[in-house]
C-alpha positions in Angstrom: 14.4 -18.3 24.4 10.9 -19.7 24.8 8.4 -19.9 21.9 6.2 -17.3 23.7 9.1 -14.8 23.8 9.9 -15.5 20.1 6.3 -14.9 19.2 6.1 -11.7 21.2 9.2 -10.4 19.5 8.0 -11.2 16.0 4.6 -9.5 16.7 6.5 -6.4 17.9 8.6 -6.5 14.7 5.6 -7.0 12.5 4.0 -3.9 14.0 7.1 -1.9 13.3 7.3 -3.1 9.7 3.6 -2.5 9.1 4.0 1.1 10.5 6.9 1.7 8.0 4.9 0.3 5.1 1.8 2.4 6.1 4.0 5.5 6.1 5.0 5.0 2.5 1.5 4.1 1.4 -0.1 7.1 3.2 2.5 9.6 1.7 1.9 8.2 -1.8 -1.9 8.3 -1.6 -1.8 11.8 0.0 0.0 12.9 -3.2 -2.5 11.2 -5.4 -5.4 12.8 -3.6 -3.8 16.3 -3.6 -5.3 19.2 -5.4 -4.4 20.2 -8.0 -3.8 16.7 -9.4 -0.1 15.9 -9.7 1.3 15.2 -13.2 1.8 11.6 -14.3 5.5 12.2 -14.2 5.3 13.3 -10.5 3.2 10.3 -9.6 5.5 7.9 -11.4 8.6 9.5 -9.7 7.0 9.3 -6.2 5.9 5.7 -6.8 9.4 4.7 -7.8 10.9 6.5 -4.8 8.6 5.0 -2.3 8.9 1.5 -3.8 12.7 1.8 -3.7 12.7 3.0 -0.1 10.4 0.2 0.9 12.5 -2.4 -0.8 15.6 -0.9 0.9 13.9 -1.1 4.2 13.0 -4.8 3.5 16.6 -5.6 2.6 18.0 -3.8 5.7 15.6 -5.7 8.0 16.0 -9.0 6.1 12.4 -9.3 5.1 11.5 -11.8 2.4 10.6 -11.0 -1.2 6.8 -11.4 -0.5 7.0 -8.6 2.1 9.0 -6.4 -0.4 6.0 -6.7 -2.8 3.5 -5.4 -0.3 3.9 -1.8 -1.4 3.1 -2.7 -5.0 0.2 -4.9 -4.0 -1.4 -2.3 -1.8 -1.0 0.4 -4.4 -2.5 -1.8 -7.0 -5.5 -2.8 -4.9 -6.2 0.8 -3.8 -5.7 2.2 -7.3 -8.2 -0.3 -8.7 -10.6 0.5 -5.8 -10.4 4.3 -6.1 -9.5 5.1 -9.7 -10.4 2.2 -12.0 -13.7 0.7 -10.8 -16.7 2.5 -12.0 -19.3 3.0 -9.3 -22.3 0.7 -9.8 -25.5 2.6 -10.1 -28.8 0.9 -9.5 -31.0 0.5 -12.5 -33.8 3.0 -12.5 -37.3 1.9 -13.2 -36.2 -1.7 -13.3 -38.9 -4.2 -12.5 -38.1 -7.8 -11.5 -39.6 -10.5 -13.7 
């Protein structure tokens, strides 16, 4: 098999794996954004479920440990972006010196 064919196959697989990860992420964030707000126990249970399903997917497709951590990393980054960071407001009536 030529290098070009191997590369094409790996890009195809990468798209498939990214799609599977995005499915888990979108379902989890849909729950977080739902109204009324879900309980902490519900959020925790769904996080654990999606993380376990993603790790199982990674094991079944022989993906490495770094890939298995992508669900956690994406949730962590998005959580910080959406729920932890305070929006920065411009200082009113501030004059530069």
